[in-house]
PyMOL CGO cylinders between C-alpha atoms (Angstrom):
from pymol import cmd
from pymol.cgo import CYLINDER

trace = [
    CYLINDER, -105.82, -132.94, -92.84, -107.19, -133.58, -89.46, 0.3, 1, 1, 1, 1, 1, 1,
    CYLINDER, -107.19, -133.58, -89.46, -108.53, -136.57, -90.56, 0.3, 1, 1, 1, 1, 1, 1,
    CYLINDER, -108.53, -136.57, -90.56, -105.07, -137.66, -91.51, 0.3, 1, 1, 1, 1, 1, 1,
    CYLINDER, -105.07, -137.66, -91.51, -103.84, -136.27, -87.85, 0.3, 1, 1, 1, 1, 1, 1,
    CYLINDER, -103.84, -136.27, -87.85, -106.05, -138.35, -86.14, 0.3, 1, 1, 1, 1, 1, 1,
    CYLINDER, -106.05, -138.35, -86.14, -104.64, -141.37, -87.73, 0.3, 1, 1, 1, 1, 1, 1,
    CYLINDER, -104.64, -141.37, -87.73, -101.39, -140.60, -87.49, 0.3, 1, 1, 1, 1, 1, 1,
    CYLINDER, -101.39, -140.60, -87.49, -101.88, -140.24, -83.63, 0.3, 1, 1, 1, 1, 1, 1,
    CYLINDER, -101.88, -140.24, -83.63, -104.29, -142.92, -83.34, 0.3, 1, 1, 1, 1, 1, 1,
    CYLINDER, -104.29, -142.92, -83.34, -100.95, -145.09, -85.00, 0.3, 1, 1, 1, 1, 1, 1,
    CYLINDER, -100.95, -145.09, -85.00, -98.51, -143.47, -82.82, 0.3, 1, 1, 1, 1, 1, 1,
    CYLINDER, -98.51, -143.47, -82.82, -100.21, -144.46, -79.64, 0.3, 1, 1, 1, 1, 1, 1,
    CYLINDER, -100.21, -144.46, -79.64, -100.75, -148.04, -81.15, 0.3, 1, 1, 1, 1, 1, 1,
    CYLINDER, -100.75, -148.04, -81.15, -97.10, -148.14, -81.45, 0.3, 1, 1, 1, 1, 1, 1,
    CYLINDER, -97.10, -148.14, -81.45, -96.60, -146.91, -78.23, 0.3, 1, 1, 1, 1, 1, 1,
    CYLINDER, -96.60, -146.91, -78.23, -98.98, -149.17, -76.67, 0.3, 1, 1, 1, 1, 1, 1,
    CYLINDER, -98.98, -149.17, -76.67, -97.83, -152.43, -78.61, 0.3, 1, 1, 1, 1, 1, 1,
    CYLINDER, -97.83, -152.43, -78.61, -94.26, -151.26, -77.86, 0.3, 1, 1, 1, 1, 1, 1,
    CYLINDER, -94.26, -151.26, -77.86, -94.84, -151.13, -74.12, 0.3, 1, 1, 1, 1, 1, 1,
    CYLINDER, -94.84, -151.13, -74.12, -96.92, -154.53, -74.42, 0.3, 1, 1, 1, 1, 1, 1,
    CYLINDER, -96.92, -154.53, -74.42, -93.64, -156.32, -76.15, 0.3, 1, 1, 1, 1, 1, 1,
    CYLINDER, -93.64, -156.32, -76.15, -91.15, -154.57, -73.90, 0.3, 1, 1, 1, 1, 1, 1,
    CYLINDER, -91.15, -154.57, -73.90, -93.01, -154.00, -70.72, 0.3, 1, 1, 1, 1, 1, 1,
    CYLINDER, -93.01, -154.00, -70.72, -90.13, -155.63, -68.58, 0.3, 1, 1, 1, 1, 1, 1,
    CYLINDER, -90.13, -155.63, -68.58, -87.27, -153.83, -70.41, 0.3, 1, 1, 1, 1, 1, 1,
    CYLINDER, -87.27, -153.83, -70.41, -89.06, -150.34, -70.32, 0.3, 1, 1, 1, 1, 1, 1,
    CYLINDER, -89.06, -150.34, -70.32, -89.82, -150.52, -66.53, 0.3, 1, 1, 1, 1, 1, 1,
    CYLINDER, -89.82, -150.52, -66.53, -86.06, -151.97, -66.20, 0.3, 1, 1, 1, 1, 1, 1,
    CYLINDER, -86.06, -151.97, -66.20, -84.74, -148.68, -68.00, 0.3, 1, 1, 1, 1, 1, 1,
    CYLINDER, -84.74, -148.68, -68.00, -87.46, -146.25, -66.12, 0.3, 1, 1, 1, 1, 1, 1,
    CYLINDER, -87.46, -146.25, -66.12, -85.69, -147.71, -62.89, 0.3, 1, 1, 1, 1, 1, 1,
    CYLINDER, -85.69, -147.71, -62.89, -81.97, -147.52, -64.14, 0.3, 1, 1, 1, 1, 1, 1,
    CYLINDER, -81.97, -147.52, -64.14, -82.90, -143.49, -65.24, 0.3, 1, 1, 1, 1, 1, 1,
    CYLINDER, -82.90, -143.49, -65.24, -83.99, -143.16, -61.74, 0.3, 1, 1, 1, 1, 1, 1,
    CYLINDER, -83.99, -143.16, -61.74, -80.95, -144.04, -60.18, 0.3, 1, 1, 1, 1, 1, 1,
    CYLINDER, -80.95, -144.04, -60.18, -79.35, -142.08, -62.71, 0.3, 1, 1, 1, 1, 1, 1,
    CYLINDER, -79.35, -142.08, -62.71, -80.88, -139.30, -61.92, 0.3, 1, 1, 1, 1, 1, 1,
    CYLINDER, -80.88, -139.30, -61.92, -80.79, -139.77, -57.75, 0.3, 1, 1, 1, 1, 1, 1,
    CYLINDER, -80.79, -139.77, -57.75, -77.02, -139.81, -58.33, 0.3, 1, 1, 1, 1, 1, 1,
    CYLINDER, -77.02, -139.81, -58.33, -77.13, -136.74, -60.45, 0.3, 1, 1, 1, 1, 1, 1,
    CYLINDER, -77.13, -136.74, -60.45, -78.91, -134.70, -57.70, 0.3, 1, 1, 1, 1, 1, 1,
    CYLINDER, -78.91, -134.70, -57.70, -76.33, -136.12, -55.26, 0.3, 1, 1, 1, 1, 1, 1,
    CYLINDER, -76.33, -136.12, -55.26, -73.75, -134.70, -57.24, 0.3, 1, 1, 1, 1, 1, 1,
    CYLINDER, -73.75, -134.70, -57.24, -75.36, -131.35, -57.32, 0.3, 1, 1, 1, 1, 1, 1,
    CYLINDER, -75.36, -131.35, -57.32, -75.88, -131.41, -53.38, 0.3, 1, 1, 1, 1, 1, 1,
    CYLINDER, -75.88, -131.41, -53.38, -71.96, -131.70, -53.22, 0.3, 1, 1, 1, 1, 1, 1,
    CYLINDER, -71.96, -131.70, -53.22, -71.56, -128.88, -55.45, 0.3, 1, 1, 1, 1, 1, 1,
    CYLINDER, -71.56, -128.88, -55.45, -74.17, -126.69, -53.48, 0.3, 1, 1, 1, 1, 1, 1,
    CYLINDER, -74.17, -126.69, -53.48, -73.36, -127.42, -50.19, 0.3, 1, 1, 1, 1, 1, 1,
    CYLINDER, -73.36, -127.42, -50.19, -70.13, -126.02, -48.00, 0.3, 1, 1, 1, 1, 1, 1,
    CYLINDER, -70.13, -126.02, -48.00, -68.79, -127.99, -45.53, 0.3, 1, 1, 1, 1, 1, 1,
    CYLINDER, -68.79, -127.99, -45.53, -66.81, -126.17, -42.37, 0.3, 1, 1, 1, 1, 1, 1,
    CYLINDER, -66.81, -126.17, -42.37, -63.14, -125.83, -43.23, 0.3, 1, 1, 1, 1, 1, 1,
    CYLINDER, -63.14, -125.83, -43.23, -62.21, -128.43, -40.27, 0.3, 1, 1, 1, 1, 1, 1,
    CYLINDER, -62.21, -128.43, -40.27, -64.71, -130.94, -41.96, 0.3, 1, 1, 1, 1, 1, 1,
    CYLINDER, -64.71, -130.94, -41.96, -63.47, -130.64, -45.59, 0.3, 1, 1, 1, 1, 1, 1,
    CYLINDER, -63.47, -130.64, -45.59, -60.14, -129.13, -45.91, 0.3, 1, 1, 1, 1, 1, 1,
    CYLINDER, -60.14, -129.13, -45.91, -59.51, -127.92, -49.30, 0.3, 1, 1, 1, 1, 1, 1,
    CYLINDER, -59.51, -127.92, -49.30, -56.79, -130.82, -50.53, 0.3, 1, 1, 1, 1, 1, 1,
    CYLINDER, -56.79, -130.82, -50.53, -59.04, -133.72, -49.15, 0.3, 1, 1, 1, 1, 1, 1,
    CYLINDER, -59.04, -133.72, -49.15, -61.42, -135.70, -51.27, 0.3, 1, 1, 1, 1, 1, 1,
    CYLINDER, -61.42, -135.70, -51.27, -65.23, -135.43, -51.05, 0.3, 1, 1, 1, 1, 1, 1,
    CYLINDER, -65.23, -135.43, -51.05, -65.95, -139.20, -49.59, 0.3, 1, 1, 1, 1, 1, 1,
    CYLINDER, -65.95, -139.20, -49.59, -69.71, -140.34, -49.93, 0.3, 1, 1, 1, 1, 1, 1,
    CYLINDER, -69.71, -140.34, -49.93, -70.83, -143.21, -48.32, 0.3, 1, 1, 1, 1, 1, 1,
    CYLINDER, -70.83, -143.21, -48.32, -73.69, -145.36, -49.46, 0.3, 1, 1, 1, 1, 1, 1,
    CYLINDER, -73.69, -145.36, -49.46, -75.29, -147.22, -46.36, 0.3, 1, 1, 1, 1, 1, 1,
    CYLINDER, -75.29, -147.22, -46.36, -76.79, -150.40, -46.80, 0.3, 1, 1, 1, 1, 1, 1,
    CYLINDER, -76.79, -150.40, -46.80, -78.18, -152.09, -49.85, 0.3, 1, 1, 1, 1, 1, 1,
    CYLINDER, -78.18, -152.09, -49.85, -79.71, -150.20, -52.90, 0.3, 1, 1, 1, 1, 1, 1,
    CYLINDER, -79.71, -150.20, -52.90, -79.75, -150.34, -56.36, 0.3, 1, 1, 1, 1, 1, 1,
    CYLINDER, -79.75, -150.34, -56.36, -78.53, -146.80, -56.50, 0.3, 1, 1, 1, 1, 1, 1,
    CYLINDER, -78.53, -146.80, -56.50, -74.86, -148.44, -55.81, 0.3, 1, 1, 1, 1, 1, 1,
    CYLINDER, -74.86, -148.44, -55.81, -74.02, -148.66, -59.61, 0.3, 1, 1, 1, 1, 1, 1,
    CYLINDER, -74.02, -148.66, -59.61, -75.57, -145.78, -60.79, 0.3, 1, 1, 1, 1, 1, 1,
    CYLINDER, -75.57, -145.78, -60.79, -73.85, -143.37, -57.97, 0.3, 1, 1, 1, 1, 1, 1,
    CYLINDER, -73.85, -143.37, -57.97, -70.34, -145.31, -59.15, 0.3, 1, 1, 1, 1, 1, 1,
    CYLINDER, -70.34, -145.31, -59.15, -71.10, -144.45, -62.67, 0.3, 1, 1, 1, 1, 1, 1,
    CYLINDER, -71.10, -144.45, -62.67, -72.12, -140.87, -62.26, 0.3, 1, 1, 1, 1, 1, 1,
    CYLINDER, -72.12, -140.87, -62.26, -69.84, -139.83, -59.92, 0.3, 1, 1, 1, 1, 1, 1,
    CYLINDER, -69.84, -139.83, -59.92, -66.45, -141.55, -60.86, 0.3, 1, 1, 1, 1, 1, 1,
    CYLINDER, -66.45, -141.55, -60.86, -63.62, -139.10, -61.37, 0.3, 1, 1, 1, 1, 1, 1,
    CYLINDER, -63.62, -139.10, -61.37, -66.27, -136.20, -60.88, 0.3, 1, 1, 1, 1, 1, 1,
    CYLINDER, -66.27, -136.20, -60.88, -65.46, -133.11, -58.80, 0.3, 1, 1, 1, 1, 1, 1,
    CYLINDER, -65.46, -133.11, -58.80, -67.48, -130.79, -56.32, 0.3, 1, 1, 1, 1, 1, 1,
    CYLINDER, -67.48, -130.79, -56.32, -65.99, -127.45, -55.68, 0.3, 1, 1, 1, 1, 1, 1,
    CYLINDER, -65.99, -127.45, -55.68, -62.31, -128.84, -55.81, 0.3, 1, 1, 1, 1, 1, 1,
    CYLINDER, -62.31, -128.84, -55.81, -62.79, -131.81, -54.10, 0.3, 1, 1, 1, 1, 1, 1,
    CYLINDER, -62.79, -131.81, -54.10, -62.26, -135.74, -56.05, 0.3, 1, 1, 1, 1, 1, 1,
    CYLINDER, -62.26, -135.74, -56.05, -65.42, -137.22, -55.39, 0.3, 1, 1, 1, 1, 1, 1,
    CYLINDER, -65.42, -137.22, -55.39, -64.71, -140.89, -53.98, 0.3, 1, 1, 1, 1, 1, 1,
    CYLINDER, -64.71, -140.89, -53.98, -67.77, -143.46, -53.52, 0.3, 1, 1, 1, 1, 1, 1,
    CYLINDER, -67.77, -143.46, -53.52, -67.63, -146.28, -50.87, 0.3, 1, 1, 1, 1, 1, 1,
    CYLINDER, -67.63, -146.28, -50.87, -70.56, -148.58, -49.83, 0.3, 1, 1, 1, 1, 1, 1,
    CYLINDER, -70.56, -148.58, -49.83, -70.77, -149.22, -45.96, 0.3, 1, 1, 1, 1, 1, 1,
    CYLINDER, -70.77, -149.22, -45.96, -72.96, -150.99, -43.66, 0.3, 1, 1, 1, 1, 1, 1,
    CYLINDER, -72.96, -150.99, -43.66, -75.07, -148.53, -40.99, 0.3, 1, 1, 1, 1, 1, 1,
    CYLINDER, -75.07, -148.53, -40.99, -72.79, -149.95, -38.07, 0.3, 1, 1, 1, 1, 1, 1,
    CYLINDER, -72.79, -149.95, -38.07, -69.21, -149.08, -39.97, 0.3, 1, 1, 1, 1, 1, 1,
    CYLINDER, -69.21, -149.08, -39.97, -67.57, -145.93, -39.06, 0.3, 1, 1, 1, 1, 1, 1,
    CYLINDER, -67.57, -145.93, -39.06, -68.87, -143.16, -41.05, 0.3, 1, 1, 1, 1, 1, 1,
    CYLINDER, -68.87, -143.16, -41.05, -67.18, -140.52, -39.77, 0.3, 1, 1, 1, 1, 1, 1,
    CYLINDER, -67.18, -140.52, -39.77, -64.99, -139.70, -42.46, 0.3, 1, 1, 1, 1, 1, 1,
    CYLINDER, -64.99, -139.70, -42.46, -67.76, -139.11, -44.81, 0.3, 1, 1, 1, 1, 1, 1,
    CYLINDER, -67.76, -139.11, -44.81, -69.43, -136.33, -45.95, 0.3, 1, 1, 1, 1, 1, 1,
    CYLINDER, -69.43, -136.33, -45.95, -72.01, -137.21, -47.85, 0.3, 1, 1, 1, 1, 1, 1,
    CYLINDER, -72.01, -137.21, -47.85, -74.17, -140.07, -46.60, 0.3, 1, 1, 1, 1, 1, 1,
    CYLINDER, -74.17, -140.07, -46.60, -76.72, -141.68, -48.64, 0.3, 1, 1, 1, 1, 1, 1,
    CYLINDER, -76.72, -141.68, -48.64, -79.04, -144.00, -46.45, 0.3, 1, 1, 1, 1, 1, 1,
    CYLINDER, -79.04, -144.00, -46.45, -80.61, -146.72, -47.98, 0.3, 1, 1, 1, 1, 1, 1,
    CYLINDER, -80.61, -146.72, -47.98, -84.40, -147.50, -47.75, 0.3, 1, 1, 1, 1, 1, 1,
    CYLINDER, -84.40, -147.50, -47.75, -83.00, -151.17, -46.54, 0.3, 1, 1, 1, 1, 1, 1,
    CYLINDER, -83.00, -151.17, -46.54, -81.65, -149.19, -43.66, 0.3, 1, 1, 1, 1, 1, 1,
    CYLINDER, -81.65, -149.19, -43.66, -84.95, -147.78, -42.34, 0.3, 1, 1, 1, 1, 1, 1,
    CYLINDER, -84.95, -147.78, -42.34, -85.01, -149.58, -39.27, 0.3, 1, 1, 1, 1, 1, 1,
    CYLINDER, -85.01, -149.58, -39.27, -81.58, -148.43, -38.42, 0.3, 1, 1, 1, 1, 1, 1,
    CYLINDER, -81.58, -148.43, -38.42, -82.46, -145.09, -39.03, 0.3, 1, 1, 1, 1, 1, 1,
    CYLINDER, -82.46, -145.09, -39.03, -82.33, -143.59, -35.76, 0.3, 1, 1, 1, 1, 1, 1,
    CYLINDER, -82.33, -143.59, -35.76, -78.82, -145.18, -34.43, 0.3, 1, 1, 1, 1, 1, 1,
    CYLINDER, -78.82, -145.18, -34.43, -77.36, -143.94, -37.93, 0.3, 1, 1, 1, 1, 1, 1,
    CYLINDER, -77.36, -143.94, -37.93, -79.02, -140.32, -37.20, 0.3, 1, 1, 1, 1, 1, 1,
    CYLINDER, -79.02, -140.32, -37.20, -77.60, -140.21, -33.76, 0.3, 1, 1, 1, 1, 1, 1,
    CYLINDER, -77.60, -140.21, -33.76, -74.31, -141.44, -34.83, 0.3, 1, 1, 1, 1, 1, 1,
    CYLINDER, -74.31, -141.44, -34.83, -74.13, -138.29, -37.08, 0.3, 1, 1, 1, 1, 1, 1,
    CYLINDER, -74.13, -138.29, -37.08, -75.62, -135.90, -34.98, 0.3, 1, 1, 1, 1, 1, 1,
    CYLINDER, -75.62, -135.90, -34.98, -72.59, -133.99, -34.00, 0.3, 1, 1, 1, 1, 1, 1,
    CYLINDER, -72.59, -133.99, -34.00, -70.71, -134.48, -37.74, 0.3, 1, 1, 1, 1, 1, 1,
    CYLINDER, -70.71, -134.48, -37.74, -70.74, -131.89, -40.64, 0.3, 1, 1, 1, 1, 1, 1,
    CYLINDER, -70.74, -131.89, -40.64, -72.53, -134.90, -42.67, 0.3, 1, 1, 1, 1, 1, 1,
    CYLINDER, -72.53, -134.90, -42.67, -75.04, -134.01, -45.49, 0.3, 1, 1, 1, 1, 1, 1,
    CYLINDER, -75.04, -134.01, -45.49, -77.36, -136.98, -45.04, 0.3, 1, 1, 1, 1, 1, 1,
    CYLINDER, -77.36, -136.98, -45.04, -79.61, -138.07, -47.94, 0.3, 1, 1, 1, 1, 1, 1,
    CYLINDER, -79.61, -138.07, -47.94, -82.24, -140.76, -48.85, 0.3, 1, 1, 1, 1, 1, 1,
    CYLINDER, -82.24, -140.76, -48.85, -85.23, -141.83, -49.88, 0.3, 1, 1, 1, 1, 1, 1,
    CYLINDER, -85.23, -141.83, -49.88, -86.60, -143.32, -46.99, 0.3, 1, 1, 1, 1, 1, 1,
    CYLINDER, -86.60, -143.32, -46.99, -90.36, -141.89, -46.52, 0.3, 1, 1, 1, 1, 1, 1,
    CYLINDER, -90.36, -141.89, -46.52, -90.60, -138.60, -44.34, 0.3, 1, 1, 1, 1, 1, 1,
    CYLINDER, -90.60, -138.60, -44.34, -86.73, -138.73, -44.18, 0.3, 1, 1, 1, 1, 1, 1,
    CYLINDER, -86.73, -138.73, -44.18, -86.56, -135.18, -43.96, 0.3, 1, 1, 1, 1, 1, 1,
    CYLINDER, -86.56, -135.18, -43.96, -89.19, -135.01, -41.18, 0.3, 1, 1, 1, 1, 1, 1,
    CYLINDER, -89.19, -135.01, -41.18, -86.93, -138.03, -39.04, 0.3, 1, 1, 1, 1, 1, 1,
    CYLINDER, -86.93, -138.03, -39.04, -84.29, -135.99, -39.08, 0.3, 1, 1, 1, 1, 1, 1,
    CYLINDER, -84.29, -135.99, -39.08, -82.35, -136.36, -42.42, 0.3, 1, 1, 1, 1, 1, 1,
    CYLINDER, -82.35, -136.36, -42.42, -81.20, -133.25, -44.16, 0.3, 1, 1, 1, 1, 1, 1,
    CYLINDER, -81.20, -133.25, -44.16, -82.13, -133.62, -47.61, 0.3, 1, 1, 1, 1, 1, 1,
    CYLINDER, -82.13, -133.62, -47.61, -85.32, -136.89, -48.27, 0.3, 1, 1, 1, 1, 1, 1,
    CYLINDER, -85.32, -136.89, -48.27, -85.48, -137.84, -52.28, 0.3, 1, 1, 1, 1, 1, 1,
    CYLINDER, -85.48, -137.84, -52.28, -88.96, -137.61, -53.63, 0.3, 1, 1, 1, 1, 1, 1,
    CYLINDER, -88.96, -137.61, -53.63, -90.54, -139.35, -56.34, 0.3, 1, 1, 1, 1, 1, 1,
    CYLINDER, -90.54, -139.35, -56.34, -93.41, -137.32, -57.82, 0.3, 1, 1, 1, 1, 1, 1,
    CYLINDER, -93.41, -137.32, -57.82, -95.15, -138.62, -60.45, 0.3, 1, 1, 1, 1, 1, 1,
    CYLINDER, -95.15, -138.62, -60.45, -92.25, -139.95, -62.50, 0.3, 1, 1, 1, 1, 1, 1,
    CYLINDER, -92.25, -139.95, -62.50, -90.17, -136.90, -61.28, 0.3, 1, 1, 1, 1, 1, 1,
    CYLINDER, -90.17, -136.90, -61.28, -87.16, -137.13, -59.03, 0.3, 1, 1, 1, 1, 1, 1,
    CYLINDER, -87.16, -137.13, -59.03, -87.82, -133.98, -56.32, 0.3, 1, 1, 1, 1, 1, 1,
    CYLINDER, -87.82, -133.98, -56.32, -86.54, -133.47, -53.05, 0.3, 1, 1, 1, 1, 1, 1,
    CYLINDER, -86.54, -133.47, -53.05, -87.24, -132.16, -49.65, 0.3, 1, 1, 1, 1, 1, 1,
    CYLINDER, -87.24, -132.16, -49.65, -84.78, -130.06, -47.17, 0.3, 1, 1, 1, 1, 1, 1,
    CYLINDER, -84.78, -130.06, -47.17, -84.54, -129.69, -43.40, 0.3, 1, 1, 1, 1, 1, 1,
    CYLINDER, -84.54, -129.69, -43.40, -82.92, -126.90, -42.13, 0.3, 1, 1, 1, 1, 1, 1,
    CYLINDER, -82.92, -126.90, -42.13, -82.60, -128.24, -38.59, 0.3, 1, 1, 1, 1, 1, 1,
    CYLINDER, -82.60, -128.24, -38.59, -79.97, -130.76, -38.96, 0.3, 1, 1, 1, 1, 1, 1,
    CYLINDER, -79.97, -130.76, -38.96, -78.29, -128.70, -41.86, 0.3, 1, 1, 1, 1, 1, 1,
    CYLINDER, -78.29, -128.70, -41.86, -77.67, -126.14, -39.00, 0.3, 1, 1, 1, 1, 1, 1,
    CYLINDER, -77.67, -126.14, -39.00, -76.59, -128.87, -36.56, 0.3, 1, 1, 1, 1, 1, 1,
    CYLINDER, -76.59, -128.87, -36.56, -74.23, -130.30, -39.00, 0.3, 1, 1, 1, 1, 1, 1,
    CYLINDER, -74.23, -130.30, -39.00, -72.82, -126.68, -39.74, 0.3, 1, 1, 1, 1, 1, 1,
    CYLINDER, -72.82, -126.68, -39.74, -73.68, -126.94, -43.57, 0.3, 1, 1, 1, 1, 1, 1,
    CYLINDER, -73.68, -126.94, -43.57, -74.35, -124.32, -45.78, 0.3, 1, 1, 1, 1, 1, 1,
    CYLINDER, -74.35, -124.32, -45.78, -76.70, -125.10, -48.31, 0.3, 1, 1, 1, 1, 1, 1,
    CYLINDER, -76.70, -125.10, -48.31, -76.83, -122.84, -51.20, 0.3, 1, 1, 1, 1, 1, 1,
    CYLINDER, -76.83, -122.84, -51.20, -80.13, -120.93, -51.73, 0.3, 1, 1, 1, 1, 1, 1,
    CYLINDER, -80.13, -120.93, -51.73, -80.39, -122.00, -55.51, 0.3, 1, 1, 1, 1, 1, 1,
    CYLINDER, -80.39, -122.00, -55.51, -80.95, -125.82, -53.74, 0.3, 1, 1, 1, 1, 1, 1,
    CYLINDER, -80.95, -125.82, -53.74, -83.81, -123.97, -51.77, 0.3, 1, 1, 1, 1, 1, 1,
    CYLINDER, -83.81, -123.97, -51.77, -85.47, -122.43, -54.57, 0.3, 1, 1, 1, 1, 1, 1,
    CYLINDER, -85.47, -122.43, -54.57, -85.79, -125.72, -56.35, 0.3, 1, 1, 1, 1, 1, 1,
    CYLINDER, -85.79, -125.72, -56.35, -86.95, -128.04, -53.26, 0.3, 1, 1, 1, 1, 1, 1,
    CYLINDER, -86.95, -128.04, -53.26, -90.42, -129.50, -53.36, 0.3, 1, 1, 1, 1, 1, 1,
    CYLINDER, -90.42, -129.50, -53.36, -90.68, -128.87, -49.75, 0.3, 1, 1, 1, 1, 1, 1,
    CYLINDER, -90.68, -128.87, -49.75, -88.56, -126.79, -47.05, 0.3, 1, 1, 1, 1, 1, 1,
    CYLINDER, -88.56, -126.79, -47.05, -89.00, -127.99, -42.69, 0.3, 1, 1, 1, 1, 1, 1,
    CYLINDER, -89.00, -127.99, -42.69, -87.59, -125.89, -40.20, 0.3, 1, 1, 1, 1, 1, 1,
    CYLINDER, -87.59, -125.89, -40.20, -87.12, -128.99, -37.87, 0.3, 1, 1, 1, 1, 1, 1,
    CYLINDER, -87.12, -128.99, -37.87, -88.15, -132.61, -37.43, 0.3, 1, 1, 1, 1, 1, 1,
    CYLINDER, -88.15, -132.61, -37.43, -91.89, -133.59, -36.79, 0.3, 1, 1, 1, 1, 1, 1,
    CYLINDER, -91.89, -133.59, -36.79, -92.47, -135.02, -33.35, 0.3, 1, 1, 1, 1, 1, 1,
    CYLINDER, -92.47, -135.02, -33.35, -91.95, -138.81, -33.48, 0.3, 1, 1, 1, 1, 1, 1,
]
cmd.load_cgo(trace, "trace")
């Protein structure tokens, strides 16, 4: 019986190797697409587990989300978030440039393509009630609120309390409980 299981296991692994070799590029593309879908789902959950002050997000207004820069996350965000509601707010997704007016948006995802402009973008948003999110390396230590991080093949996130408090955002303890790391303030630059 164990010899039979060994052969079955070997055939299974051989099958996986052949599939990976034959469809390697398609599998990589699918894995990237899955990563973007997961990141978009994280952003939806952030919208549901963060509270904005009433003067920043009145009860009847939509939850406007901006994606700043060129990012392959754009199609996933549009497909995952289109028509969704977060805490009674209909979600609207918009694509913007780093130097556009970003004040109407409550969540702003800053693409890695905009890393060179990160200080300007965060500077413009410093006194706004905006949840900033990015997958730029060390984003949460550079003044952003939530940084998406790939750990192995899983998406995780870090939270920085200081910019969240400055933005008057109340982050649910549920997010803190599942965060990979929680920072109290930005690191020295």
